C-alpha atoms as a printed R data frame, in Angstrom:
    type eleno elety resid chain resno       x       y       z
1   ATOM     1    CA   MET     A     1   0.032  -0.011   0.009
2   ATOM     2    CA   ALA     A     2   2.857   2.334   0.905
3   ATOM     3    CA   ASP     A     3   4.514   1.511  -2.415
4   ATOM     4    CA   ILE     A     4   1.327   2.551  -4.258
5   ATOM     5    CA   ASP     A     5   1.189   5.839  -2.362
6   ATOM     6    CA   ASN     A     6   4.868   6.513  -3.073
7   ATOM     7    CA   LYS     A     7   4.309   5.756  -6.788
8   ATOM     8    CA   GLU     A     8   1.324   8.115  -6.977
9   ATOM     9    CA   GLN     A     9   3.340  10.829  -5.140
10  ATOM    10    CA   THR     A    10   6.254  10.378  -7.571
11  ATOM    11    CA   GLU     A    11   3.959  10.615 -10.593
12  ATOM    12    CA   SER     A    12   2.340  13.713  -9.066
13  ATOM    13    CA   ASP     A    13   5.769  15.327  -8.473
14  ATOM    14    CA   GLN     A    14   6.881  14.537 -12.012
15  ATOM    15    CA   LYS     A    15   3.702  16.037 -13.388
16  ATOM    16    CA   GLU     A    16   4.221  19.179 -11.302
17  ATOM    17    CA   ASP     A    17   7.841  19.358 -12.456
18  ATOM    18    CA   MET     A    18   6.722  19.073 -16.112
19  ATOM    19    CA   GLU     A    19   4.164  21.829 -15.577
20  ATOM    20    CA   ASP     A    20   6.860  23.989 -14.007
21  ATOM    21    CA   VAL     A    21   9.132  23.348 -17.010
22  ATOM    22    CA   GLU     A    22   6.304  24.229 -19.386
23  ATOM    23    CA   ASP     A    23   5.604  27.427 -17.447
24  ATOM    24    CA   ILE     A    24   9.263  28.373 -17.533
25  ATOM    25    CA   GLU     A    25   9.474  27.633 -21.252
26  ATOM    26    CA   GLU     A    26   6.359  29.664 -21.921
27  ATOM    27    CA   GLU     A    27   7.734  32.548 -19.826
28  ATOM    28    CA   GLU     A    28  11.085  32.391 -21.665
29  ATOM    29    CA   ALA     A    29   9.275  32.302 -25.031
30  ATOM    30    CA   SER     A    30   7.115  35.215 -23.937
31  ATOM    31    CA   GLU     A    31  10.212  37.195 -22.805
32  ATOM    32    CA   ASP     A    32  12.021  36.379 -26.123
33  ATOM    33    CA   SER     A    33   8.937  37.554 -28.075
34  ATOM    34    CA   LYS     A    34   8.755  40.791 -26.005
35  ATOM    35    CA   ALA     A    35  12.479  41.340 -26.518
36  ATOM    36    CA   ARG     A    36  12.108  40.891 -30.257
37  ATOM    37    CA   GLN     A    37   9.147  43.236 -30.395
38  ATOM    38    CA   LEU     A    38  11.058  45.813 -28.341
39  ATOM    39    CA   THR     A    39  14.093  45.476 -30.660
40  ATOM    40    CA   VAL     A    40  11.878  45.968 -33.725
41  ATOM    41    CA   GLN     A    41  10.228  49.035 -32.165
42  ATOM    42    CA   MET     A    42  13.629  50.476 -31.222
43  ATOM    43    CA   MET     A    43  15.015  49.952 -34.753
44  ATOM    44    CA   GLN     A    44  11.981  51.701 -36.204
45  ATOM    45    CA   ASN     A    45  12.563  54.783 -33.979
46  ATOM    46    CA   PRO     A    46  14.549  57.376 -36.028
47  ATOM    47    CA   ARG     A    47  15.983  58.971 -32.856
48  ATOM    48    CA   ILE     A    48  17.358  55.735 -31.577
49  ATOM    49    CA   LEU     A    49  18.787  54.868 -35.017
50  ATOM    50    CA   ALA     A    50  20.420  58.295 -35.206
51  ATOM    51    CA   ALA     A    51  21.978  57.814 -31.775
52  ATOM    52    CA   LEU     A    52  23.296  54.369 -32.732
53  ATOM    53    CA   GLN     A    53  24.690  55.806 -36.009
54  ATOM    54    CA   GLU     A    54  26.372  58.613 -34.121
55  ATOM    55    CA   ARG     A    55  27.935  56.043 -31.742
56  ATOM    56    CA   LEU     A    56  29.139  53.941 -34.691
57  ATOM    57    CA   ASP     A    57  30.517  56.989 -36.483
58  ATOM    58    CA   GLY     A    58  32.433  57.791 -33.342
59  ATOM    59    CA   LEU     A    59  34.093  54.383 -33.511
60  ATOM    60    CA   VAL     A    60  35.231  54.844 -37.100
61  ATOM    61    CA   GLY     A    61  38.854  55.806 -37.302
62  ATOM    62    CA   ASN     A    62  39.719  54.921 -33.702
63  ATOM    63    CA   PRO     A    63  43.192  53.404 -33.777
64  ATOM    64    CA   SER     A    64  43.400  49.782 -32.769
65  ATOM    65    CA   GLY     A    65  47.018  50.006 -31.856
66  ATOM    66    CA   TYR     A    66  47.993  47.555 -34.601
67  ATOM    67    CA   ILE     A    67  49.791  50.156 -36.758
68  ATOM    68    CA   GLU     A    68  51.840  51.324 -33.791
69  ATOM    69    CA   SER     A    69  52.865  47.786 -33.055
70  ATOM    70    CA   LEU     A    70  54.285  47.171 -36.505
71  ATOM    71    CA   PRO     A    71  58.051  46.820 -36.995
72  ATOM    72    CA   LYS     A    72  59.908  49.882 -38.266
73  ATOM    73    CA   ILE     A    73  60.588  48.329 -41.667
74  ATOM    74    CA   VAL     A    74  56.862  47.653 -42.179
75  ATOM    75    CA   LYS     A    75  55.997  51.197 -41.177
76  ATOM    76    CA   LYS     A    76  58.435  52.496 -43.821
77  ATOM    77    CA   ARG     A    77  56.544  50.437 -46.447
78  ATOM    78    CA   VAL     A    78  53.240  51.952 -45.271
79  ATOM    79    CA   ASN     A    79  54.783  55.405 -45.762
80  ATOM    80    CA   ALA     A    80  55.671  54.350 -49.291
81  ATOM    81    CA   LEU     A    81  52.004  53.472 -49.876
82  ATOM    82    CA   LYS     A    82  50.988  56.912 -48.536
83  ATOM    83    CA   ASN     A    83  53.300  58.589 -51.049
84  ATOM    84    CA   LEU     A    84  51.646  56.548 -53.832
85  ATOM    85    CA   GLN     A    85  48.254  57.719 -52.529
86  ATOM    86    CA   VAL     A    86  49.352  61.344 -52.778
87  ATOM    87    CA   LYS     A    87  50.373  60.764 -56.406
88  ATOM    88    CA   CYS     A    88  46.888  59.195 -56.977
89  ATOM    89    CA   ALA     A    89  45.347  62.394 -55.528
90  ATOM    90    CA   HIS     A    90  47.275  64.523 -57.992
91  ATOM    91    CA   ILE     A    91  46.124  62.311 -60.920
92  ATOM    92    CA   GLU     A    92  42.539  62.602 -59.611
93  ATOM    93    CA   ALA     A    93  42.924  66.362 -59.579
94  ATOM    94    CA   LYS     A    94  43.913  66.296 -63.258
95  ATOM    95    CA   PHE     A    95  40.926  64.072 -63.966
96  ATOM    96    CA   TYR     A    96  38.528  66.684 -62.499
97  ATOM    97    CA   GLU     A    97  40.273  69.429 -64.491
98  ATOM    98    CA   GLU     A    98  39.458  67.504 -67.693
99  ATOM    99    CA   VAL     A    99  35.886  66.987 -66.391
100 ATOM   100    CA   HIS     A   100  35.628  70.752 -66.076
101 ATOM   101    CA   GLU     A   101  36.881  71.088 -69.695
102 ATOM   102    CA   LEU     A   102  34.172  68.600 -70.802
103 ATOM   103    CA   GLN     A   103  31.546  70.596 -68.894
104 ATOM   104    CA   ARG     A   104  32.649  73.724 -70.737
105 ATOM   105    CA   LYS     A   105  32.565  71.874 -74.102
106 ATOM   106    CA   TYR     A   106  29.134  70.439 -73.593
107 ATOM   107    CA   ALA     A   107  27.756  73.666 -72.184
108 ATOM   108    CA   VAL     A   108  28.051  75.024 -75.723
109 ATOM   109    CA   LEU     A   109  25.877  72.121 -76.966
110 ATOM   110    CA   TYR     A   110  23.269  72.592 -74.194
111 ATOM   111    CA   GLN     A   111  22.981  76.320 -74.585
112 ATOM   112    CA   PRO     A   112  20.792  76.430 -77.749
113 ATOM   113    CA   LEU     A   113  18.276  74.204 -75.934
114 ATOM   114    CA   PHE     A   114  18.368  76.428 -72.823
115 ATOM   115    CA   ASP     A   115  17.873  79.443 -75.094
116 ATOM   116    CA   GLN     A   116  14.742  77.865 -76.558
117 ATOM   117    CA   ARG     A   117  13.582  77.133 -73.073
118 ATOM   118    CA   SER     A   118  14.004  80.799 -72.154
119 ATOM   119    CA   ASP     A   119  12.193  81.875 -75.301
120 ATOM   120    CA   ILE     A   120   9.220  79.687 -74.497
121 ATOM   121    CA   ILE     A   121   9.127  80.850 -70.840
122 ATOM   122    CA   ASN     A   122   9.196  84.492 -71.919
123 ATOM   123    CA   ALA     A   123   6.692  84.170 -74.793
124 ATOM   124    CA   ILE     A   124   9.284  84.925 -77.453
125 ATOM   125    CA   LEU     A   125   8.728  81.530 -79.054
126 ATOM   126    CA   GLU     A   126   5.400  79.687 -79.219
127 ATOM   127    CA   PRO     A   127   6.010  75.881 -79.441
128 ATOM   128    CA   THR     A   128   4.223  73.948 -82.178
129 ATOM   129    CA   GLU     A   129   1.544  71.315 -81.507
130 ATOM   130    CA   GLU     A   130   4.164  68.700 -82.277
131 ATOM   131    CA   ASP     A   131   6.572  70.265 -79.750
132 ATOM   132    CA   CYS     A   132   3.841  70.175 -77.080
133 ATOM   133    CA   LYS     A   133   3.106  66.463 -77.414
134 ATOM   134    CA   TRP     A   134   4.319  64.529 -74.403
135 ATOM   135    CA   GLN     A   135   4.448  60.760 -74.196
136 ATOM   136    CA   GLY     A   136   3.288  60.823 -70.575
137 ATOM   137    CA   ASP     A   137  -0.008  62.509 -71.382
138 ATOM   138    CA   GLU     A   138  -2.958  60.046 -71.152
139 ATOM   139    CA   GLU     A   139  -5.679  61.651 -73.253
140 ATOM   140    CA   GLU     A   140  -8.881  59.857 -73.958
141 ATOM   141    CA   GLU     A   141  -9.586  58.866 -77.515
142 ATOM   142    CA   LEU     A   142 -12.146  61.346 -78.874
143 ATOM   143    CA   SER     A   143 -14.093  61.281 -82.100
144 ATOM   144    CA   ASP     A   144 -13.336  63.957 -84.700
145 ATOM   145    CA   GLU     A   145 -16.625  65.672 -83.826
146 ATOM   146    CA   MET     A   146 -15.796  65.746 -80.104
147 ATOM   147    CA   LYS     A   147 -12.295  67.010 -80.837
148 ATOM   148    CA   GLN     A   148 -13.692  69.844 -82.992
149 ATOM   149    CA   LYS     A   149 -16.210  70.806 -80.309
150 ATOM   150    CA   ALA     A   150 -13.481  70.852 -77.634
151 ATOM   151    CA   LYS     A   151 -11.315  73.024 -79.857
152 ATOM   152    CA   MET     A   152 -14.118  75.505 -80.436
153 ATOM   153    CA   GLU     A   153 -14.782  75.708 -76.676
154 ATOM   154    CA   GLU     A   154 -11.112  76.313 -75.998
155 ATOM   155    CA   GLU     A   155 -10.958  79.051 -78.625
156 ATOM   156    CA   LYS     A   156 -14.041  80.643 -77.056
157 ATOM   157    CA   LYS     A   157 -12.410  80.647 -73.649
158 ATOM   158    CA   ASP     A   158  -9.330  82.302 -75.080
159 ATOM   159    CA   GLU     A   159 -11.463  85.065 -76.566
160 ATOM   160    CA   GLU     A   160 -13.261  85.640 -73.257
161 ATOM   161    CA   LYS     A   161 -10.064  86.225 -71.334
162 ATOM   162    CA   ASP     A   162  -6.516  87.082 -72.156
163 ATOM   163    CA   ALA     A   163  -4.478  83.883 -72.219
164 ATOM   164    CA   PRO     A   164  -1.256  84.104 -70.219
165 ATOM   165    CA   LYS     A   165   1.885  84.502 -72.310
166 ATOM   166    CA   GLY     A   166   4.770  82.135 -71.985
167 ATOM   167    CA   ILE     A   167   5.004  80.440 -68.535
168 ATOM   168    CA   PRO     A   168   4.364  82.992 -65.872
169 ATOM   169    CA   GLU     A   169   6.484  83.052 -62.683
170 ATOM   170    CA   PHE     A   170   8.555  80.071 -63.938
171 ATOM   171    CA   TRP     A   171  11.739  80.676 -61.958
172 ATOM   172    CA   LEU     A   172   9.939  81.972 -58.899
173 ATOM   173    CA   THR     A   173   7.956  78.663 -58.828
174 ATOM   174    CA   VAL     A   174  11.214  76.688 -59.224
175 ATOM   175    CA   PHE     A   175  12.808  78.471 -56.244
176 ATOM   176    CA   LYS     A   176   9.709  78.054 -54.069
177 ATOM   177    CA   ASN     A   177   9.541  74.339 -54.914
178 ATOM   178    CA   VAL     A   178  13.034  73.662 -53.532
179 ATOM   179    CA   ASP     A   179  13.483  73.768 -49.768
180 ATOM   180    CA   LEU     A   180  17.113  74.941 -50.037
181 ATOM   181    CA   LEU     A   181  16.003  77.969 -52.061
182 ATOM   182    CA   SER     A   182  12.526  78.622 -50.676
183 ATOM   183    CA   ASP     A   183  14.097  79.348 -47.287
184 ATOM   184    CA   MET     A   184  15.901  82.257 -48.900
185 ATOM   185    CA   VAL     A   185  12.871  83.711 -50.699
186 ATOM   186    CA   GLN     A   186  10.963  86.198 -48.543
187 ATOM   187    CA   GLU     A   187   7.512  87.535 -49.348
188 ATOM   188    CA   HIS     A   188   8.926  90.916 -50.411
189 ATOM   189    CA   ASP     A   189  11.338  89.120 -52.832
190 ATOM   190    CA   GLU     A   190   8.543  87.493 -54.833
191 ATOM   191    CA   PRO     A   191   7.425  90.637 -56.855
192 ATOM   192    CA   ILE     A   192  11.007  90.971 -58.037
193 ATOM   193    CA   LEU     A   193  11.638  87.316 -58.818
194 ATOM   194    CA   LYS     A   194   8.533  87.370 -61.024
195 ATOM   195    CA   HIS     A   195  10.679  89.471 -63.339
196 ATOM   196    CA   LEU     A   196  13.490  86.823 -63.554
197 ATOM   197    CA   LYS     A   197  13.644  85.848 -67.203
198 ATOM   198    CA   ASP     A   198  16.501  83.360 -67.241
199 ATOM   199    CA   LEU     A   199  19.255  81.688 -65.198
200 ATOM   200    CA   LYS     A   200  22.453  80.550 -66.905
201 ATOM   201    CA   VAL     A   201  25.811  79.027 -65.947
202 ATOM   202    CA   LYS     A   202  28.900  80.451 -67.588
203 ATOM   203    CA   PHE     A   203  32.235  78.568 -67.236
204 ATOM   204    CA   SER     A   204  35.657  80.166 -67.068
205 ATOM   205    CA   ASP     A   205  37.548  80.472 -70.342
206 ATOM   206    CA   PRO     A   206  40.174  77.918 -71.321
207 ATOM   207    CA   GLY     A   207  43.481  78.500 -69.601
208 ATOM   208    CA   GLN     A   208  41.838  80.529 -66.824
209 ATOM   209    CA   PRO     A   209  41.510  79.407 -63.180
210 ATOM   210    CA   MET     A   210  38.570  77.098 -62.691
211 ATOM   211    CA   SER     A   211  35.344  78.944 -61.918
212 ATOM   212    CA   PHE     A   212  31.724  79.332 -62.928
213 ATOM   213    CA   THR     A   213  29.331  82.232 -62.959
214 ATOM   214    CA   LEU     A   214  25.594  82.197 -62.300
215 ATOM   215    CA   GLU     A   215  23.831  84.812 -64.488
216 ATOM   216    CA   PHE     A   216  20.376  85.971 -63.408
217 ATOM   217    CA   LYS     A   217  18.699  87.862 -66.220
218 ATOM   218    CA   PHE     A   218  15.848  90.227 -65.318
219 ATOM   219    CA   GLU     A   219  13.358  92.128 -67.419
220 ATOM   220    CA   PRO     A   220  12.897  95.861 -66.698
221 ATOM   221    CA   ASN     A   221  11.278  96.352 -63.351
222 ATOM   222    CA   ASP     A   222  10.517  98.984 -60.687
223 ATOM   223    CA   PHE     A   223  13.123  97.715 -58.180
224 ATOM   224    CA   PHE     A   224  16.589  97.965 -59.795
225 ATOM   225    CA   SER     A   225  18.141  98.902 -63.107
226 ATOM   226    CA   ASN     A   226  20.375  95.823 -63.561
227 ATOM   227    CA   GLU     A   227  19.448  93.540 -66.466
228 ATOM   228    CA   LEU     A   228  22.071  91.016 -65.344
229 ATOM   229    CA   VAL     A   229  22.882  90.110 -61.741
230 ATOM   230    CA   THR     A   230  25.793  87.703 -61.304
231 ATOM   231    CA   LYS     A   231  27.542  85.483 -58.762
232 ATOM   232    CA   THR     A   232  30.958  83.939 -59.510
233 ATOM   233    CA   TYR     A   233  32.395  80.910 -57.730
234 ATOM   234    CA   LYS     A   234  36.152  80.277 -57.754
235 ATOM   235    CA   MET     A   235  37.181  76.653 -57.538
236 ATOM   236    CA   ARG     A   236  40.276  74.619 -56.917
237 ATOM   237    CA   SER     A   237  41.110  71.117 -58.080
238 ATOM   238    CA   GLU     A   238  44.368  70.201 -56.398
239 ATOM   239    CA   PRO     A   239  45.208  68.449 -53.137
240 ATOM   240    CA   ASP     A   240  46.067  70.578 -50.151
241 ATOM   241    CA   GLU     A   241  49.808  70.089 -49.400
242 ATOM   242    CA   SER     A   242  49.141  70.052 -45.652
243 ATOM   243    CA   ASP     A   243  46.297  67.469 -45.985
244 ATOM   244    CA   PRO     A   244  46.469  65.718 -49.374
245 ATOM   245    CA   PHE     A   245  44.308  62.781 -48.299
246 ATOM   246    CA   SER     A   246  41.258  65.090 -47.781
247 ATOM   247    CA   PHE     A   247  41.013  65.745 -51.541
248 ATOM   248    CA   ASP     A   248  37.646  64.640 -52.895
249 ATOM   249    CA   GLY     A   249  37.266  66.581 -56.109
250 ATOM   250    CA   PRO     A   250  37.039  70.297 -56.901
251 ATOM   251    CA   GLU     A   251  36.027  72.552 -54.025
252 ATOM   252    CA   ILE     A   252  34.696  76.120 -54.005
253 ATOM   253    CA   MET     A   253  37.328  78.429 -52.552
254 ATOM   254    CA   GLY     A   254  35.433  81.694 -52.683
255 ATOM   255    CA   CYS     A   255  32.696  83.674 -54.332
256 ATOM   256    CA   THR     A   256  32.039  87.181 -55.559
257 ATOM   257    CA   GLY     A   257  28.651  88.860 -55.983
258 ATOM   258    CA   CYS     A   258  27.811  92.084 -57.765
259 ATOM   259    CA   ASN     A   259  26.400  95.477 -56.979
260 ATOM   260    CA   ILE     A   260  22.634  95.818 -57.414
261 ATOM   261    CA   ASP     A   261  21.590  99.289 -58.551
262 ATOM   262    CA   TRP     A   262  18.484  99.652 -56.451
263 ATOM   263    CA   LYS     A   263  16.043 102.373 -57.323
264 ATOM   264    CA   LYS     A   264  15.253 104.959 -54.661
265 ATOM   265    CA   GLY     A   265  13.328 103.450 -51.739
266 ATOM   266    CA   LYS     A   266  13.271  99.916 -53.332
267 ATOM   267    CA   ASN     A   267  16.270  98.265 -51.646
268 ATOM   268    CA   ILE     A   268  14.607  95.322 -49.890
269 ATOM   269    CA   THR     A   269  17.902  94.117 -48.418
270 ATOM   270    CA   MET     A   270  17.663  97.000 -45.932
271 ATOM   271    CA   LYS     A   271  14.890  98.129 -43.709
272 ATOM   272    CA   THR     A   272  14.186 101.199 -41.611
273 ATOM   273    CA   ILE     A   273  13.265 100.806 -37.966
274 ATOM   274    CA   LYS     A   274  12.292 103.305 -35.353
275 ATOM   275    CA   LYS     A   275  13.560 103.082 -31.745
276 ATOM   276    CA   LYS     A   276  12.561 105.168 -28.762
277 ATOM   277    CA   GLN     A   277  15.409 106.364 -26.562
278 ATOM   278    CA   LYS     A   278  14.997 107.888 -23.097
279 ATOM   279    CA   HIS     A   279  17.465 110.498 -21.841
280 ATOM   280    CA   LYS     A   280  18.973 109.345 -18.546
281 ATOM   281    CA   GLY     A   281  19.162 112.791 -16.986
282 ATOM   282    CA   ARG     A   282  16.164 114.735 -18.286
283 ATOM   283    CA   GLY     A   283  13.855 111.699 -18.876
284 ATOM   284    CA   THR     A   284  12.807 113.029 -22.279
285 ATOM   285    CA   VAL     A   285  12.039 110.486 -24.999
286 ATOM   286    CA   ARG     A   286  13.110 110.789 -28.585
287 ATOM   287    CA   THR     A   287  12.581 108.584 -31.668
288 ATOM   288    CA   VAL     A   288  15.630 107.466 -33.576
289 ATOM   289    CA   THR     A   289  15.436 106.043 -37.120
290 ATOM   290    CA   LYS     A   290  17.974 103.373 -38.118
291 ATOM   291    CA   THR     A   291  18.599 101.430 -41.259
292 ATOM   292    CA   VAL     A   292  19.454  97.766 -40.633
293 ATOM   293    CA   PRO     A   293  19.947  94.632 -42.849
294 ATOM   294    CA   ASN     A   294  16.781  92.837 -43.907
295 ATOM   295    CA   ASP     A   295  16.343  89.147 -44.800
296 ATOM   296    CA   SER     A   296  16.169  88.785 -48.581
297 ATOM   297    CA   PHE     A   297  17.015  86.421 -51.402
298 ATOM   298    CA   PHE     A   298  19.122  89.229 -52.847
299 ATOM   299    CA   ASN     A   299  21.560  89.057 -49.956
300 ATOM   300    CA   PHE     A   300  22.853  86.075 -51.952
301 ATOM   301    CA   PHE     A   301  24.732  88.624 -54.160
302 ATOM   302    CA   SER     A   302  26.561  90.143 -51.158
303 ATOM   303    CA   PRO     A   303  28.471  87.271 -49.603
304 ATOM   304    CA   PRO     A   304  30.932  87.800 -46.741
305 ATOM   305    CA   GLU     A   305  34.389  88.884 -47.922
306 ATOM   306    CA   VAL     A   306  37.206  86.379 -47.124
307 ATOM   307    CA   PRO     A   307  40.211  88.241 -45.635
308 ATOM   308    CA   GLU     A   308  43.641  87.572 -46.992
309 ATOM   309    CA   ASN     A   309  44.593  85.416 -44.006
310 ATOM   310    CA   GLY     A   310  41.510  83.304 -44.728
311 ATOM   311    CA   GLU     A   311  40.235  83.527 -41.180
312 ATOM   312    CA   LEU     A   312  36.485  84.021 -40.672
313 ATOM   313    CA   ASP     A   313  34.225  84.206 -37.667
314 ATOM   314    CA   GLU     A   314  31.746  81.352 -37.125
315 ATOM   315    CA   ASP     A   315  28.744  83.264 -38.544
316 ATOM   316    CA   SER     A   316  30.620  84.114 -41.751
317 ATOM   317    CA   GLU     A   317  31.863  80.558 -42.124
318 ATOM   318    CA   ALA     A   318  28.304  79.200 -41.770
319 ATOM   319    CA   ILE     A   319  26.990  81.726 -44.305
320 ATOM   320    CA   LEU     A   320  29.682  80.836 -46.838
321 ATOM   321    CA   ALA     A   321  29.221  77.110 -46.345
322 ATOM   322    CA   ALA     A   322  25.496  77.463 -47.080
323 ATOM   323    CA   ASP     A   323  26.287  79.828 -49.990
324 ATOM   324    CA   PHE     A   324  28.658  77.289 -51.596
325 ATOM   325    CA   GLU     A   325  26.034  74.569 -51.283
326 ATOM   326    CA   ILE     A   326  23.418  76.807 -52.937
327 ATOM   327    CA   GLY     A   327  25.734  77.827 -55.736
328 ATOM   328    CA   HIS     A   328  26.643  74.193 -56.422
329 ATOM   329    CA   PHE     A   329  22.980  73.130 -56.349
330 ATOM   330    CA   LEU     A   330  21.954  75.888 -58.843
331 ATOM   331    CA   HIS     A   331  24.869  74.919 -61.130
332 ATOM   332    CA   GLU     A   332  24.465  71.145 -60.978
333 ATOM   333    CA   ARG     A   333  20.701  70.688 -60.549
334 ATOM   334    CA   ILE     A   334  18.512  73.704 -61.110
335 ATOM   335    CA   VAL     A   335  19.879  75.113 -64.373
336 ATOM   336    CA   PRO     A   336  20.150  71.764 -66.231
337 ATOM   337    CA   ARG     A   337  16.714  70.432 -65.033
338 ATOM   338    CA   ALA     A   338  14.699  73.589 -64.373
339 ATOM   339    CA   VAL     A   339  11.415  72.298 -65.870
340 ATOM   340    CA   LEU     A   340  11.487  69.201 -63.601
341 ATOM   341    CA   TYR     A   341  11.832  71.402 -60.478
342 ATOM   342    CA   PHE     A   342   9.040  73.596 -61.837
343 ATOM   343    CA   THR     A   343   6.698  70.595 -62.123
344 ATOM   344    CA   GLY     A   344   8.054  68.960 -58.897
345 ATOM   345    CA   GLU     A   345   9.201  65.785 -60.579
346 ATOM   346    CA   ALA     A   346  12.896  66.375 -59.820
347 ATOM   347    CA   ILE     A   347  11.980  67.031 -56.204
348 ATOM   348    CA   GLU     A   348  10.382  63.555 -55.982
349 ATOM   349    CA   ASP     A   349  13.627  62.104 -57.413
350 ATOM   350    CA   ASP     A   350  15.697  63.972 -54.782
351 ATOM   351    CA   ASP     A   351  13.385  62.630 -52.041
352 ATOM   352    CA   ASP     A   352  14.009  59.095 -53.220
353 ATOM   353    CA   ASP     A   353  17.682  59.508 -52.261
354 ATOM   354    CA   TYR     A   354  16.700  59.623 -48.567
355 ATOM   355    CA   ASP     A   355  15.691  56.787 -46.251
356 ATOM   356    CA   GLU     A   356  11.985  56.187 -45.865
357 ATOM   357    CA   GLU     A   357  12.190  55.580 -42.091
358 ATOM   358    CA   GLY     A   358  10.755  58.974 -41.325
359 ATOM   359    CA   GLU     A   359   7.907  58.363 -43.716
360 ATOM   360    CA   GLU     A   360   7.182  54.981 -42.084
361 ATOM   361    CA   ALA     A   361   7.110  56.700 -38.667
362 ATOM   362    CA   ASP     A   362   4.701  59.297 -40.017
363 ATOM   363    CA   ASP     A   363   2.527  56.545 -41.438
364 ATOM   364    CA   GLU     A   364   2.463  54.779 -38.045
365 ATOM   365    CA   GLU     A   365   1.449  58.038 -36.295
366 ATOM   366    CA   GLY     A   366  -1.253  58.505 -38.924
367 ATOM   367    CA   GLU     A   367  -2.541  55.011 -38.247
368 ATOM   368    CA   GLU     A   368  -2.619  55.672 -34.510
369 ATOM   369    CA   GLU     A   369  -4.566  58.885 -35.085
370 ATOM   370    CA   ALA     A   370  -7.021  57.019 -37.288
371 ATOM   371    CA   ASP     A   371  -7.436  54.345 -34.633
372 ATOM   372    CA   GLU     A   372  -8.209  57.000 -32.078
373 ATOM   373    CA   GLU     A   373 -10.812  58.581 -34.323
374 ATOM   374    CA   ASN     A   374 -12.428  55.162 -34.894
375 ATOM   375    CA   ASP     A   375 -12.574  54.571 -31.143
376 ATOM   376    CA   PRO     A   376 -16.212  55.098 -30.022
377 ATOM   377    CA   ASP     A   377 -14.922  56.609 -26.731
378 ATOM   378    CA   TYR     A   378 -12.593  59.047 -28.528
379 ATOM   379    CA   ASP     A   379 -13.465  62.695 -27.896
380 ATOM   380    CA   PRO     A   380 -11.307  65.237 -29.774
381 ATOM   381    CA   LYS     A   381 -12.250  67.903 -27.250
382 ATOM   382    CA   GLU     A   382 -10.302  66.004 -24.634
383 ATOM   383    CA   GLN     A   383  -7.078  66.060 -26.626
384 ATOM   384    CA   VAL     A   384  -4.440  68.503 -25.513
385 ATOM   385    CA   ILE     A   385  -3.245  70.825 -28.271
């Protein structure tokens, strides 16, 4: 009898042990699942990813101590490799000089097309029906009768109102479509930029130091008398002797704007402010009028001057760094592909160059908001703004 009781107790203990094992396994599986979910959530958080990337970037370039431990003879061979690398940098510099020559050569071939673009924008040239056909247009097939009727209605509309000439506000629209440029354009700049007729890139002549000039061509307007407003960027394509390994192609070394002949009272780069001043002794108050700089797109043509010693304060360095980026962008992207920035198609292509993590995060937030709105207990009045 005792043996039977012991057997039943043993089986009961084994069963409890098995249940304990199963509970532990379930808990471990649950913890693993939670850990995986937490990891996924963390990796979808742009802030956490940025912090991880910053940490990884900080590790790049940290010496491992291996180079220092090498024998002297091996270090000498490494120095020989560095000297070869410097020679490679000088060859690369020559390569970019020839690229600049090719750009100059092909600019001549592009220019007739850019001139036609300008003529169409400014209503000098009216494109033919054949010129206006675009393979991307998806027009419904219409009968001849319907086409004729549509044509008559279109002609009637043209008679009722003056049809716009050319493509109004072309360049202003381009600038406003691009974040890098739209930040520069103030509301008081827009009436002037509506008069911008064309934007061209002019390369330095053969045998001259590497440079390019942005030419902004304006029609007569009430703001300034210049027909042409320019900005020239000087470039260098040679390794720096003190740091040859930093060479990564031509770099902009400086830029020169031009004087804008503002008409009286029309200089939007300056503004007049009035300040009240109180006399310390007598306590009388007087109003003082001062002229101070004003934010404007046209400050682009008055960049900070680089002193001979090349030393700039932090503000001037930041302004020039942004200026060089804008000049390069106008030269490389805007002028060659202006119509695509006008329509926004080039902007979509630029956006494709960036990761979509931010977009995914936005989508998730949008889904959460939608879930809240679908919740029967959701009350928008209770949400804190």
